[in-house]
N, C-alpha and C positions, 0 to 999 in steps of 0.2 A: 504494500500500500504506500509506504513512504517513498519507495523508489519511483512509483508511478507519479506521485505528486511532484517529486523533484524533477522528473523528466518533463512533465507538463510545464512547470515553471521555467525550465531552461528554454524550451521552444517558444514560450510566450515572450520571454525577455529577448530572445534572438529576433523575434518579429518586431518587437518594439525598437530594438537597436537598429534594425535594418529598414524601419518604416514600412513594414509589410503587413500590418494589421488592416483588416477590411474597413478602413475609414474612407471618407469622401476624397481625401488627398490621394490615397492609393489608387482609387478607381480613375481619378483624373489622369494620373501618370500612365494608366493603361489606355488612355484615349477616349474615355467616356466624358462627354460634355454634360455637366449636371450642376444644379445649384447646390451649394454646400451650407449646412447649418449645424452648429454644435448643439447637441441635444441637452447639454448641461447648463447652458447659459440663457439668461433672460433676454439679453440683446443678441441678435443673430451674429455669429462669428463663424469663420471657416473652420471646419473640423479637420485639424491636422494633429499629428502626433505631439508636436511641441506645445500646441495650445491645449489639447485635452489633458495631457499628463503633467504640464508644468506652468504654463502662463495663464490659464483660465483662473478665474477668481477662486474657485473651489480648490483647484490643484495648488495654487500659490499659497493658500491658507494652510493646507495640509503639509506641504513641504516645509514651510517656515516653522510650523509647530515642532516637527520632529527634527529637522536638520539644524535649526538655529539653537535649539536646546542642547544639541551635541557640540556646539561651538563652531559650526560651519556656516558660512555665508551663502545666500542664494541669489543675491542681487547681481544683475548683469551677466549671468551665465546661462548656458543652454541646458536642456535636459541631460544630454550626454555628459556634460561637464559636472552636473550635480551628481549623477550616478558615480562617476569616477572619484569625485571628492569623498563620497561615502565609502567606496571600496578602499581608498588609500588614506582614510582618516587616521590622524595620529592620536590614537586612544590606547588605553591600557589593553593588554593582550586579551583579557576575558571579554572585552567589548567588541573586538574586531569582527567576530562572526556576526554579531547583532547588527553592526553598521554595514556589513557587506550584504546582508539579506534585506536590510531596510528598504532600499529602492524598489526591489521586486514586490515587496508587500504593499508599499504605497501605490505603485502602478497597478497592481492587480485589483486593489480595492477601488481605485478610480475607474478602472475598466468596468467593474461590476456596477458601479454607480451609473456610468454612461449607458449601459445596456438596460438598467432598470428604468431610467428616464425615457429611453427610446420606446419602451413597451408600456409606458404609462404608470410606472411606480416611482414616486419621488423618494429620494434618499438624501438626508441632510448631511452637511459637512461634519457635524458632530457625530453622526452615525458612522461615517467613514473613519474618523479619528478613533472612535471606540473600537471598531473592528480591527484596525491596525494595532492598537494597544493590546487587544486581546490575543492576537496572533503572536506578538512579541513576548507577552507574558507567558504563553504556552511554550514558546521556544526556550526561554530561560529556565522554565521548570524542567524541561527535558535535559538541557545542557548542565544544569546545576541542581540535581535532585536533592542535595543536602540543604538547600535553602528552604526554610520553613514557610516563610511568607513572602511571596513576590508581589509587590505593589502593582496596581493596574495603570496608574498615571505614568506617562513616559518620563517626566522629569524625576519622579521618585524612583523609577526603574534605573535610570542612569546613575543617580546618587547611590542606590543600593549596590549596583554592580561595581562602581568605582571603589566603594568602601568594603566590598565583600572579602572576607578572609576565609579560605576553605579550611575545613578540618582535615588534618593529615592522618593517615592510617599507617602504622608501622607493622610490618610483618617479618618475623624471623624465619629465614629459609635455610635449611640444611641440605647438603648433599647426602643422601641416605645410601647405606651399603646394600647391595643386593642380597637376597636370601642365599643360603648355602647351596652350592651347585649351579647357581645362576650367574650369567654374565650381564652386567649393566652396560647399556649402550646409550650414550648421550650424543645427539645429532644436532647440527645447526647448519642453516644455509643463509647466506647473506647476499644482498644485491644493493650496490651503491648507485642509486638512481631510480630503482624500482619502476621500470626496467633499467638495467645498467650492468656494469661489470659485476660478475657473480662468482661465488665460490661455495664450497661445501667443507664441512669438517665433522668428524665423528671420532669417538674414543670408546674403547672397550675396557672395562675394569672388572676385576673379580671381587669375591666377597670380602677380601681384605682391603679393597680400595686400590690395589696395585694396577698399573697400566699394563694391559696385555697387547694393545695395538692402538695406534692413533694415526689418522690420515686426514690430510687437507689438500685441496687443489682448486685452481681456478677452472671454471666451466664456461660454457657459452653464455653470452649476455642474456639476461632474462629478468623475471620478476622474483620477488622474495618467495612466493609460494612454490614456484618451479624449483628454486634452489633448495628449499626445505624438503621438497619431495625427493629430489635427487640425492640429498644427503641421507635420507632414510633408506632409499633404495640401495645405495652403494654400501651402507653399513650392514643391511640385512644380507645382501649378496656376499659380502665378506664372511659374515657369520656362518651362512649355509655352506660356503665352500670350505670352511675350516672346522666344520662339524660342531659348531656351537648350536645346541638345540633348545636350551633353556635361556631365553633372551628377554631381558627386562628393558624395553625400549622407551626412551624418554625424549620428547621433543618440546621446544618452547612455542611451537605453532599450534594454537587451538584448532585452526582450520584443518590442518593435516591430521591431527588426532581424531577429530570428529569425522573427517572424510574416510579415514582408514577403517575406523570401527563401524562405519555405516550409519552414524547418527545424523550426518549431513550429506547431502549430495555434493560430490566434489565439483569445483569449478571446471569448466570444459578444458581449460588449458592444462590441467594436471590429471584429467580423467584417465588417460592411458597409463600414466606413471602409477597412479593409485591402484589400478588393476594389477600391474606388475608387482607392486609391493604386496598385495594380497596373495598373489601366487607364491611369492617367497615365504610369506607367513604360514602358508598351508603346509610347508615342509618342516616346520619347527613349532615349538611351543613359545609363542610370543605374547608378552603383555605390553600393551601400548599405554603410556601415561603422558599427561601434559605436565610440564614443569615450568615454573617461573624462570624468566631469563637469568635472574641473579643466581639461580641454582644450576645453570647450564653454562657456566663461565668458561670451562675448559674447552668445550666444543666450539663455543663462540670465538674464543681466542685462536683456535686452530684455523677456523674459517677465515678470520681476518688476517692471520699471518700469511695465508696462502695468497691473498690479494696484495699484501704489502711487500712480501719478500720472496714468494714462490712456494712450490709444493713442500709439504711436510709429511714424512712417513716415519713412524716411531714404533719400535718393537719392545719398548720398555721405558721406564722412567728416565734412564740416562740419555735417551735420544731426544728428549724434549728440550726446548729452549729454557732460559732462566725463568721467564714468566710462567710457562707451562708447569715447570716443577714446583713453583710457589703455589699455584692453584691446586695441584695434586696434594701437596702437604697440608694445605688449609682444609681440603675436603676430608682427608684422612683423620685429622684431629678434631673434626666436626666444628670447625670455626664457622659461626653463623654469618650469613649475609643478611643485611637489613634492606628490605624493599619498602620504599616510601611511596605512597599513592594517596590520591584524594579520596576521602571517605564518601561513599554514595549512600545517601539516606541518613 
């Protein structure tokens, strides 16, 4: 549902930006000779994108209310310039998304008002302002679920967001030893650019936490999901070839974990790889778990090492670089990693 709404808004804003909405101005460019009258104005005005969404009395009042309270000026500029000012506004980070979506919300409500007037249903400027504020309020509630009370008035929303201090959540994460007889496999894939330069890394450790094998290499450019899938595939392929049949597989990609276990349908780009991973899993006893990134540091380090310095292949602790050996020792003594996140709710 959310994706459909986002797609609808994208195409609507594209039509606004390119002046392709079915207004009188558009039909005149196609060669139709016709009288033009803005449905929203008491005095007849030509119905153009600029007039309807920015310079008309109603549009001007709405834009001034929202944009000037955010510290931006609207005098002497065009609709396109007003949109760009909102997109590039110098505001605190938590307000950037709100300011970036504000133009599309304003324009959408003005478009609904125009259509209501055209078909005989009057909508006041106050009603348009109310609807825009309601949409912004709902967006903030979704983005900041920890906020107990989100005000409805736009100036109060701005003040609240500027002064908002999130509640932080601290989670202690440990690298856990595998059960007796099992081999623990941590995997990671990275893509700098997503898509961009990509690499994989994985490491096998026994019940004592000792490194049995570690491997990292650069792969063909692609996305993070592809790199994560290839890392899992290569690690399982190595395990099967070397007769490891009790495999405790850990990945920090929730998408791959859910896709492999059948909880989610895999994205088409990794569909074939997921099938190959499942084929390998059928030849061994494999447990697949999701781990937080801070608990997957050695595999992450190996993947990034491959991009920065070249391939890495290790048959034991002594073959790792200095940073890799530090991470192994930290894991073996159960040194906790602290994950800091914003509390939700």
